C-alpha positions in Angstrom: 0.0 0.1 -0.2 1.4 3.8 -1.0 2.2 5.9 2.0 3.7 9.4 2.3 6.7 9.1 5.0 8.3 12.0 7.1 11.9 10.0 7.7 14.1 13.2 9.1 14.8 16.6 8.7 12.9 17.9 5.2 13.1 14.3 4.5 9.7 13.0 2.9 9.5 9.8 0.5 7.0 7.4 -1.1 7.3 3.9 0.9 5.1 0.6 0.9 3.8 0.0 4.2 1.4 -3.5 4.7 -2.0 -3.3 4.6 -3.9 -3.2 8.5 -6.0 -5.7 10.2 -9.9 -5.4 10.2 -11.3 -5.9 13.5 -15.1 -6.4 14.0 -15.2 -2.9 15.8 -13.6 -1.8 13.3 -13.7 0.7 9.9 -11.7 0.2 6.4 -11.7 4.1 5.4 -10.4 4.7 1.3 -8.3 7.9 1.5 -9.5 10.2 -1.2 -8.3 13.9 0.2 -5.4 14.6 3.1 -4.7 17.8 4.1 -1.3 18.7 4.8 -1.6 20.8 8.1 0.7 23.0 10.3 2.1 20.0 12.3 3.3 18.4 9.5 4.9 21.1 8.5 6.9 21.4 11.9 7.3 17.8 11.6 9.1 18.0 7.8 11.0 21.2 9.2 12.0 19.0 12.6 10.4 21.2 14.6 7.6 19.1 16.5 8.6 18.1 19.2 5.4 15.8 20.0 6.4 13.6 16.9 7.1 9.9 16.8 9.9 9.7 14.0 9.6 7.8 11.3 5.8 8.6 10.3 3.5 8.9 8.3 1.4 12.5 8.6 -2.0 13.3 7.9 -5.0 13.8 9.9 -7.3 16.2 8.1 -9.2 13.4 6.3 -11.9 13.0 3.4 -12.4 9.2 3.0 -15.0 6.7 1.5 -16.1 3.6 3.9 -14.8 0.6 2.4 -15.5 -2.2 4.9 -17.1 -2.5 8.2 -16.1 -4.7 11.3 -19.0 -7.5 12.3 -19.7 -5.4 15.3 -19.4 -1.9 13.8 -23.1 0.3 13.9 -25.8 -0.4 10.8 -25.8 3.8 10.8 -21.6 3.3 9.3 -21.7 1.8 5.9 -19.5 1.3 2.5 -20.0 3.7 0.5 -20.3 6.6 3.0 -18.7 9.8 2.8 -17.0 10.3 6.4 -14.1 11.8 8.0 -12.5 11.7 11.4 -11.5 12.6 14.9 -7.6 11.6 15.0 -7.2 12.0 18.6 -6.9 8.8 20.7 -8.3 9.2 24.5 -7.4 7.0 27.7 -10.5 7.3 29.5 -8.9 7.7 32.6 -6.9 10.6 33.1 -8.0 13.7 34.8 -9.3 15.2 31.2 -11.2 11.9 30.1 -12.8 12.0 33.4 -13.9 15.6 33.2 -15.5 14.5 30.0 -12.8 16.7 27.8 -11.4 14.0 25.7 -9.9 15.9 23.7 -7.1 17.3 26.1 -6.8 13.8 26.8 -3.6 13.4 28.9 -1.8 10.5 26.9 -4.0 11.3 23.2 -2.1 10.2 20.4 -2.9 12.1 17.3 -2.4 10.7 13.7 0.3 11.7 12.1 2.2 12.7 15.1 2.3 10.6 17.9 0.9 7.3 15.5 1.0 7.3 12.0 -1.1 9.3 10.5 -3.7 9.1 6.9 -1.5 10.2 4.1 -2.0 6.4 2.5 -4.6 4.6 0.3 -5.9 2.8 3.2 -6.5 2.7 7.4 -8.3 1.1 9.8 -9.9 2.8 12.6 -12.3 2.4 15.5 -15.8 2.8 14.1 -16.2 5.8 17.3 -13.3 8.3 15.4 -15.4 7.7 12.1 -18.0 10.8 11.1 -19.9 10.6 9.1 -20.6 13.4 6.6 -23.5 14.4 4.8 -23.6 15.4 1.9 -19.8 16.9 1.6 -17.8 15.5 -0.7 -14.1 13.8 0.0 -12.5 16.7 -0.7 -14.6 19.6 1.4 -13.9 17.0 4.5 -10.6 17.2 4.3 -11.3 21.7 5.9 -13.6 19.8 8.9 -10.9 18.9 11.3 -8.9 22.3 11.1 -11.7 24.3 10.9 -13.4 22.1 14.1 -10.1 23.3 16.3 -10.9 27.2 15.7 -14.5 26.4 16.4 -13.8 24.6 19.7 -11.6 27.4 20.6 -14.5 29.9 20.6 -16.2 27.6 22.7 -13.2 27.7 25.1 -14.0 31.8 25.1 -17.3 31.4 26.0 -18.5 33.9 23.1 -21.4 35.8 22.6 -22.7 38.4 20.4 -21.7 41.5 23.0 -18.0 40.4 22.4 -15.6 41.4 20.8 -13.4 39.0 19.2 -9.5 39.6 17.8 -8.4 36.6 16.0 -4.7 36.6 15.6 -3.3 34.6 12.8 -5.8 34.0 10.1 -4.9 30.1 8.9 -7.6 27.7 8.5 -7.7 27.4 12.2 -7.9 31.0 12.5 -10.8 31.4 9.9 -12.7 28.2 11.9 -12.2 30.4 14.9 -14.0 33.3 13.0 -16.7 31.5 11.8 -17.8 30.4 15.1 -17.4 33.7 16.0 -19.5 35.4 13.7 -22.0 33.2 13.9 -22.3 33.8 18.0 -22.9 37.3 16.7 -19.6 38.3 18.0 -18.2 41.5 16.5 -14.9 39.9 15.2 -11.2 41.8 14.2 -9.2 39.4 11.8 -5.1 40.2 12.4 -2.2 39.0 10.1 0.5 40.0 8.0 -0.8 39.0 4.9 -3.7 41.3 3.1 -5.1 38.5 1.2 -5.7 36.1 3.7 -7.2 39.0 5.6 -10.0 39.6 2.4 -10.6 36.2 2.8 -11.4 36.5 6.6 -13.8 39.5 5.5 -15.4 36.9 3.5 -15.6 34.1 6.3 -17.4 36.5 8.9 -14.8 39.2 9.7 -16.1 42.5 10.9 -12.9 44.0 10.6 -9.4 43.2 9.8 -5.8 44.8 10.8 -2.5 44.4 8.6 -0.3 43.6 12.0 3.0 44.2 9.5 1.5 47.5 8.6 -0.5 48.9 11.3 -0.7 50.0 14.8 -2.5 47.4 16.3 -2.9 49.1 19.5 -4.4 51.7 17.8 -6.2 50.4 15.6 -8.1 48.2 18.7 -9.2 50.9 20.4 -10.5 52.7 17.8 -12.7 49.9 17.1 -13.8 49.0 21.0 -14.0 52.5 22.2 -10.9 52.8 24.0 -11.7 49.0 26.0 -9.9 46.4 23.9 -11.3 43.3 23.0 -13.2 41.3 24.9 -11.4 38.0 23.7 -8.5 37.4 22.3 -7.5 34.0 20.3 -4.0 33.3 19.7 -4.0 31.2 16.7 0.0 31.5 15.1 2.1 30.2 18.0 4.4 33.0 18.4 6.2 35.1 21.0 5.1 38.2 19.3 1.6 37.1 19.0 1.6 35.9 22.7 2.6 39.0 24.0 0.4 40.7 21.6 -2.6 38.8 23.2 -2.2 39.5 26.7 -1.4 43.1 25.7 -4.3 43.8 23.6 -7.0 42.1 25.6 -9.6 44.1 27.8 -9.5 44.6 31.4 -11.1 41.2 32.5 -11.0 39.7 29.0 -10.3 36.4 28.0 -7.3 34.7 26.4 -7.8 31.4 23.9 -3.7 30.1 22.8 -4.2 27.4 20.4 -1.2 28.1 18.8 2.3 26.0 20.2 5.4 28.8 20.5 8.4 26.9 19.4 10.4 29.0 22.2 9.9 30.1 25.5 7.8 33.5 26.0 8.5 36.3 28.3 4.9 38.3 29.9 4.5 41.2 31.8 2.5 39.5 34.6 1.2 42.4 36.2 -1.6 42.3 33.2 -2.7 38.7 34.1 -3.3 40.1 37.7 -4.1 43.8 37.0 -6.7 42.7 34.2 -7.8 39.8 36.1 -7.4 37.7 33.1 -8.7 34.2 31.9 -6.2 32.9 29.8 -7.3 29.7 28.8 -5.7 26.5 26.5 -7.3 25.4 23.6 -6.5 21.5 22.1 -7.8 19.6 19.6 -11.5 19.6 19.4 -14.6 17.8 20.7 -17.1 15.4 18.7 -19.8 18.6 18.8 -17.3 20.6 16.9 -16.6 17.9 14.1 -20.3 17.8 13.9 -21.2 22.0 14.1 -18.4 22.7 11.2 -20.0 19.9 8.7 -23.3 21.3 9.5 -21.6 24.8 8.6 -20.0 23.6 5.4 -23.0 21.5 4.3 -25.1 25.4 4.2 -22.9 25.6 0.8 -21.9 29.0 1.9 -18.2 28.9 2.8 -15.8 29.4 -0.1 -14.1 25.9 -0.4 -11.9 26.8 -3.3 -10.3 29.2 -1.9 -9.5 27.9 1.0 -7.4 25.2 -0.7 -4.5 26.4 -2.3 -3.1 23.4 -4.0 -4.2 20.1 -5.3 -1.2 17.5 -5.5 -0.9 13.7 -5.9 1.3 11.5 -3.1 4.6 11.9 -5.8 3.9 15.5 -5.8 3.7 15.5 -2.0 7.8 16.4 -1.3 7.9 19.5 -3.6 4.3 20.7 -2.4 5.7 20.9 1.4 8.9 21.6 0.5 7.3 24.8 -1.7 5.3 25.4 1.8 8.3 25.8 4.2 9.8 28.5 1.8 6.8 29.9 1.6 4.5 29.6 4.6 2.3 32.6 4.9 0.6 32.3 1.3 -0.8 28.9 1.9 -4.3 27.9 3.5 -4.2 24.0 2.3 -2.4 21.5 0.5 -4.8 18.8 -0.3 -2.7 15.4 -1.1 -5.5 13.5 -3.3 -5.2 9.3 -3.4 
């Protein structure tokens, strides 16, 4: 079976791997589209501390059910278009006991701590397979990254009286923009790329700020009558954007951290206390977030084609990820078509 493998720093190749055995409680999926995400790029660049190498990347999945095991519920049938929840949960740690399985202490994400979906077929427990209704497999490959942004909005408890600043207009940030707008909030999108900011407006942002060319602090005070945003969602993972989130959020505001910073971040911790901030991490997504994204995409209002930067074959994947590494700011999603 053909698969894509990352074996070391900037080393990606096509390999042949054995087919997986199908057990009674499992589903065999035929992969059609799998997206490259930021964690895959970090793995390729040797900057992902959580990865177990060598690894088959990929956890943004658009697939069709090929076969089901004997104990799989009748709701999952061959031929159905599906996506997948790519995270594991142990059922025993503090997170699982608190019904926050997305943050399981012992989570293993497809393509990170275990081999992922960039292969022709994959076998998964039926509980992790999510029917996608009338969506195409191509669109399904966008569900998981958007669900991460949706989950961050839930963590922020966004309402219609909030001003929400989303820092970073990649796929995860776009998910946060969409979900905040759905909840009636006033959304401000911040990024260094004007093309992404224009798309953010189409996705639901009321205002945009180019953090490279504009005075972020002055613009935010102008937009919020001097208060600052009630919620800041950090979806980049750099020291500068983490500091911006804490500096710019309103007094008694909420800061939601999605991005993994690759180096230590220094803060003026006085703002933690003076502003009495709620600073919350947001990890992965809950099953309800996946369902919410599917519901949104089924409406047909999402500019799917603008979110997909490129489609490649498995043989073209090494060149595509190298080009993404050379120019990361211009890519939303690269999809590998199997």
